[in-house]
N, C-alpha and C positions, 0 to 999 in steps of 0.2 A: 915454198909455192905455194899462190892462192889456188884454192878448189874449184872444181867447178863453178860457172856463175849458175844459179836458182833462177828459176822464171819466176814472173810476176802473178801466175796461174798455178804456185805450188801453194797449196792448202794444208800442207803433212802437220806443219809445228801447230796448226789453229785444230785442226781432227788427227790425233796420232791414233794409231791402229789398234784397235780391239784388244785388250788383253784379254785373260782369262780369270773369271770373277764366281763366287757363289750368290746364285741368288735365293733367299728364304721366301716362303709365301708366309702372310703375316701369321695363320696357323702355328707356323715351325717358328717365327720370331717372336709369337706370344707364349709358348711351350717354353723355348729357351729363356727368357725374362723371368719365367715364373721358377720354371730350375734354379737359377741361379739365385732368386731373392729366396727362396725353400730354404736352398743349402747354403747361405754364407750370411742370414738374417736372420730366421727359425722361430725361436718361441722371445718374446720381446713384452714389455709389460712399456703401455704407455698410459700418459693423462691425458684429459681434454674434459671438456663440456660436451655433454649430448643434445643433437639437433635432429630434428626429420625423424624421429622415431614411427616405425610404421612396422604392424604386426599382421601379416599375413594370415589368410585361411591357412595355409599350411602348417603352421605354426613357429615360421623362422618368424626372425625379428632383424629387420634392418634399420641402421641408424646412422648418422656421421657424426665422428667425434673431431670437435673444434678448438681453435685455439686463436689466438691474434692473429697469426702468420696463416696456419694452413690448417684443412680440414682432411679427415681421414675415412673412409668407407668403411662400418663393420657391418656383422652377420654373427648372429645366433643361432646355433641352429636347433630345431625342437630337442635333439637326443640329447644335448648339456645339460642332463638333471642335478648338475650337482651347482648350476649358476641359477640362481635366485631371482628370475625375470621381472620383480616388483621393482628392483633397487634400479632398474633400467626407466627414468622419466625425463621428459626435453627440457633441459638449464640445469640439469644436476651433471654435479661434476665428480667423477669416476678415476676411478685406476680400474687399467683392462687387462689383462693377460690376454695371450691366444697368439698365432701362425701369422704368420705374411704369407699371404696367394694372393695369386690373380687369377680374378672371374673371364678367362677366357673369351667369352661369346661378348664381352663390350672390349675388351681389352682393356682393364682396369685390375690396377691392386687394390688389394684387399684385408682386414683382420680378420680373423676367424676363433671369435671370443670363445677363451673359453675357463675365463675367470673375471669374477666385477666384485668391487668394492669401492666404498664409497671414500670420498677422498676429506680428509682429515676429519670434522667436527661431524660432518654428516654420515658417518659409519655408525658412531657413535649414536647418534641421531635415530637414525633409520633404525638400530637394534633396540629404542627403547622404543619408539613404536611399534616394531614386530611385537614384540614382548607385550605391551601393551593393550593388542586389542586382541594376545592371545589370552591374557588371564581374563581380561573383561569378557569373553567366549565363555569361558571359565565360570563367572561367575565371581570371583574373586573381588570384584568392585563394586557386589551389588549390596544398595541401599541397607535392603530388609536385613541384613547380617551383622548392620555395625552396632553396634552394645551399647550402651549408654556407661557416660563411667558415671563410679560412686561421686557423690557432695563434699562426704568427709572421709578421705582417704587416709588412713594412718599409716600403710607402710605401700612403698612404691619400687617397684625394680626398675635398674637405670641400665641402659643398653651404652656404653658410650667410651670413648676411650680415656684414662685415666690422668692424663696430662694435655687435653685439649682444650677449647677454650669454652666448650659447651658444658662441659661439668662444673667450671667456674660460675658461667653463668645461673645454670640452675640452682648452686648452691649457694649462692649472693639470694638471688628470690626468691629460697625456698626460708633462707635466715629471717632476713626479712620479714615477711609473708606469715608462718605457720613453722617455724625454730621444731616444732614437736613434732615434724614430719620424719618418719625416718626411712633412710633412702641404703638401699640393697644396690647395690655398686657389682655389676658384670662386666670386667671390665675388655676389653677389645681394641685391635686394629679396627677404624673407621676408612681405611685408607688404604689404596695399592694391594696385589697380589696376596691372595689368601684373606680377602679382609671380610667378603661376604660370605666366607666358610665360616669365619670367626664369630660372626653379627648372627649368624642364624644357630651356631652354636649356645650363645650368650641367652638367646631369646628362650633357648627349650632348655638349658637349666636351672631360668628361675624356675621357668615354667613347671620340672622337677621341685625346685624348694619349696613352691608354692604347695604342691601336692605333698609333702613330708613334712613341713614346719605349721604347728598349731598356728590358726591364724592365719599364717600363708601372705601372699602378697595382694594388692588391692588391683594394681595394675603395674604394666612394665609402660618405660617410655626409652623409646629410643632416637637415638640424637648426636646429632653431631653441628660442628659449625661451617659457615660457608665456603667457596670452595668454585671450581670450575667442575664443567661436565664431567672431564676425566675422575678430579676428586672426589664428586658424588657417588660415580660410578658404583661400586659396593651395596648402593639400597637401591639399584637398580637390577641386581644382581635376580633371576628365579629361584634360587634357597632363600633367599632373604624372603621373599613377598610370599613363598608358602610357610616358612616358618611365620611370621607374624599372621598367616589366615589359620595356620593348626595349632595356635596360641588358645590356650583356656581361659587367660584373663585378657582383660581388652588392652590393646594396644595403641598409645599413641605416638605418631611421628612428628618429629621438630626435625629436619633435618634442612641443612643451608638456611637462608634467608628468606623472605617474605614473595621474592619472585621466581624462586627455587621450587621446580615440581620432580621427585623421584616416586616409583613403582611403591617402594614402600608407603609413599602419603597417600596411596589411590586405597592400599589391601587396608592402612589400619584404619582401628573404629573412628580416629579423628586425628586430624590433622591441621598444628598449630604453625605458625609460619616461621619462628625462631623458637631457641632454643629456652630464653627466657618468655618467649610469651608460654611457652605451653608449661613451664611452672607455675606461670599468675594464673592458665586455665584449671593446672590441678592443686591450688592453693588456694581459688577463690571464694571457695564454700567457708571452709576456716575463718579465711581473710574478712570476707562479706557477715559472719557472724562475729567475730571478736568484734568488728568496726559498729556490728550495731548494738554490742553491749556495752561499749564505753560510749559510743551517744546515749546510750538507753535516758543516763540519770539528765540531760541537758535536756533531753528530750520531753522527759516527762516532766519537768519544769516548764520547759514552753507551754506544752499543753494542759498543766496547771494554770499559767496565769492566762493562755487564749479562752480556758474556759470563766475563770473566775469575771475575765472580762468581756465576756459571750453575756454572763448572766447580770453582771452589772447593768449593762445595757440591756435588759431584758426588762429588770428593775426599773429601771426612770422611764423607760416605753409607759411598763403599766400605771409606775404615778402620775404621766402626763396623761394617760388615757380617764385616769379617775378622775383629777382635773377637769378635764374635759366633761365628764360626766357627774358631776356634783347634782343635785335636786336644783340646790339655787340657783347655780349656771343655766340650767335648761330651764326653771321657770322666767328668768331675765327673758331670756333667748325667745321663749312665747309672747314676754309681753310689748318685746319689741317688734316682732310678727305680726300682734294684732294692731299697732299702731299703724305699720306697713301699710295692711291691709283695709284701716278705717280711710285714710288718705287715699288709697288705689279704689277705693269702693267711690269718695266724695269726689275724684276728678273722671269717673267714668260717668258719674249722673250728669254732672256740668256739661261732658262732653254729647249725652245722649240728648239734653234741652236742646242746646245747642243744632245737633243737627234735625232733629224735629222741627224747630223754628225754620230751618232754613230749607227743610224739603215744604214744610207749607207756603212759604212764598216764591218755591219753584212753582207749584201747584198752579195755587191764584194767579201765577203771571199765565201760566200755559190753558189755561181757561177763560182769562181775559181775551187773548190771543184768538181763542177756538169757539169764538162765539158761533150759532148756526146759520144768521144771518149771512154775517157777516163770510162766512166758509161756503155757504149756496153762491153768493155774489161772483166769489173768486172760480169756481167752477164752471159755472155760466157763462163768464165772460172766456177761460179756454174753450169750453167746448163750440162755441163758436165760433173763436179763432180755428178750430179744428174742422167743422164743417167747413170754413169756407176755403182752407187749405184743401180738403177733399176734393172739393165741385173742381179748384181748378187742377188739380193732379187728375181729374176724371176728362175735362175736356182737353190736356193738353195731349192726354193717350189717346185720346181718340182722332186727331191731327195727325197722329205719329202716324198709327193705324193706318187712315186715310190714305197720307203721302206713301206710307210701301204697300197699299192695296192699287192705287194708280201705276204705281214704279212697274208689280208685275203685270197689272192687264196688259201693258204696253210689251213687254218681254214675250210677253205668249201671244201676242199679236203677231212680234218680227217670228216667231218661230212657229207659228202653225205654220200648217199645210195650207191654208186657205193664203195667205202670199206667196208659196211655190205656184201656186194653182195661176194667179193673178200674173202672173210673170210666164205664160205659157204652156207650164205645163202636167200634164194628167198624169193618174194613177188608176192603174189597170190591177181587177181582182176580181176572182174566183166568184161566180153567181155563188155555188153552195157553200162555199168556206168562207170565203169573205179575205181569203188567201190573196197578201199582195204581191203579185207575179214581180217578178224583179229580172227576167231572164226569157227571150221569146222562145227557146227549148222546155219552157216550162207549162206552156200550153198545150192541150193533147186535142185529139179529133173527137169533134164535139162537141169539146165543155164553148160553155155560157161565159162570158163575161163582162162585167162593168166597168164601164171606165168613165172615171172621174173628172171632167171641168173644172173652169175658172165657176164657169156658169150652167148646171145640170150635167146630166150623166148621158152615157151610150152604153147598148144594150146590145151585144154582139156574140158570134156563134163562131168557133173553129173551124172551116171545113179542110179536105186534104189537099187542094195544091196552094193554097193557103199556106200549110204545114211545109210543105216540102219547100214550098219560095224561103219560109220563114226561116227554114234550114239552110235550105243554100246561102240566102243570106249569113244566117248565123256563123256559117263555115269561112 
């Protein structure tokens, strides 16, 4: 039988009765997540690229480790003394070891770093740079301690592998350029674990041999062929650098190819780009001397022929100068010079006569044109014309001046006070001072006034009643 019908207002299915539940605070949830991470993840190793590196005043270092898909917050606390913080740089790929934890104030998980390693070749390069700075600070690379190589070495010590390509290159060059050079080989490994120890021991062994043997050695060549940074790493070890520095003999370092540089290159007295180049440097003195001797015969013959040619040229030039300076030739040249001077003198005399004749004619013509009577007549005519022009100009100026004077008189009459007085106006003045009165208020009691009319003048005196009426009228 069907159950009871539900009302349309029954919302029980939409709003079920609240069941018992556990509500955590944010702090409790964050702490729980931290506990789970530290328990189940713990110490891990992670690789990536450093970014957003910042060093706080407290000495703690904060940065982000990222790859193509994600990023991780990291912190290196100041107390982690076993970690070299100089390895941390933006953009550098590293391998980090540490514990995963949660920074509860932000609710952010992070890696607390306890170990830092450079990834791949970066670690070797960093170690190289670190050792380089250290040895440079100690003065192992100082230029002033570099010793010159002997020009004609007779016996050199060779530190290299007896089976490598470097020794074959050195022997080939020495055989070709200086077969008499004696090589004392101190064999050693030049690659792998323990190679650096063997290289340093070989350098010290050759120094001991130099002290025991009469004549000893002239220098030491440390060499090997090219390779990767890992292959050449034995020559970047500190023990090899210090063995080279402590060597009583000059040391030539020729490790790798031309682009390769090792710590031994910086410490050695001379660095060669390749083993073959080192052998050429060591044999250059003898090779150059032998080449000079072998070429001396041909050079002497060439110099003798050059001297003979020079002397023959000097003799020919002397013969030519003697021919030019023979007395008969000089006498003939003087006679020819005399003929030229006579011809020039005759031509100059004729030209002088012609110039003087032309000048005489010009003076005669000028004298004819400048007779006194003729000149006086011309000057008189000029004087008469000038006097006539002067008189005309004076009359013209007088007429112009008279016309201007008449015009000024007319203007003066028009602007004079007589014209104003003729129209019925008058001028009242103080009799004592002659000052013109322009207002009735300027008159004073008892003041004598003189009034000028168009015809004649009137003298009057100011009284009290008149002054009051005048003031009222003025007001």
